N, C-alpha and C positions, 0 to 999 in steps of 0.2 A: 504494500500500500504506500510505503514511503516514496517509491519512485513515481507513482501516479501523483501523489500530493506535490512532489517536487516539480513535476511537469506543469501541473496546474498553477503552482506558485510562480514559476517562470513566466507563463503566459499572462498571469495577472499583473506581474511586475511590468511587463511590456505594455500592457493596457494602461496602467496607471501612469507610467512615464509618458505615454502618448497623450493621454488626457491632460497631463500637466503642461506639456509643451504645446498643446493645440490652441488654436484661436478660433473665434467665431462663436456662434450660439451654442448652448449646451447640446442641441440636437446635432449640429454640425460636428462638434467634438466627438459625440458618440458614434455618428456615422463614420467619421474618419478612423476612429479607434477600431471599430468593427471591421472595416475594410482593410486597414493597414497592419493590424497586429494578429490576425488570425484568431480573434477572440472566439469565433464560432467553433474552433477546434478544441475548446475546453469542454470536457464531458463530465456528467454527474459522477461517473465512476472514478474521476480524478480526486474525489473527496470522500472521506470516510462517512459512514452513516452518522447522522447527528447534525449539529448546528452548522457546520461548514457546508454540508450538502444542502441543508434547508436554505441557507443564505444564497447559495448559488441558484437554487430554484426560484427564489424570490426575485433575483435579478433577471434571469432568463424568462420568467413568467411575465415580466413587464415588457420584455422586448419581443415576445412572440406569443402565439397561442395556437390551438389546434386548428382553428379555421384559417388563419393566415400566419403560417410559421415563419415567413420571411421577415427577419428582424428589421430591416431597413424601412419597411412600410410602417411598423409600429414606432420606430424612432422618429420618423418624419411627422407623425401625428401627435407626438407628445407635446405637452405644454413645457415651457421653460422650467417650471418648478418640478415637474415629474422627471424631466431629463436630468436636472441637478441632483435629484434624489437617487436616481439610478447611478450616476457618477459617484456619489457619496457611498452607495452600497458597494460598488466595485472596489473603491479604495479601502473600505472597512474589511471586505472579504480578503483582499490582498494582505492587509495587516494581520488578520486572524490566521490566515494560512501560514504566513511567515512565523508567527508566534507558535503555532502547532508544530511546525517543522523544527523550530528551536527546542521545544520541549522534548520532541522525539529524540533529537541528537544528544541532548543532555542526559536522557535516561538510558541511552544505549551504552 
């Protein structure tokens, strides 16, 4: 599981870095992040059962749904406030994953 979490952590770090460096509206930042960082290649199996996976689902659930799974459609339709919240959730998840990886390496 550690290798999957490490892969997810790296993808999230790339996403956060891209969001921090981006300019434009929150929707433009999310769209650019999604297109340029391969955010869509992060899978639920990259996270262990529990709070990390739940947080990942909360993010992806706001960016797509069963009817229209294409994230870019949902990002474009988001309000500024909702897009900012998704960006904040991505940053928080990245921090939580890094913390979990640190805990795993300290206990090994």
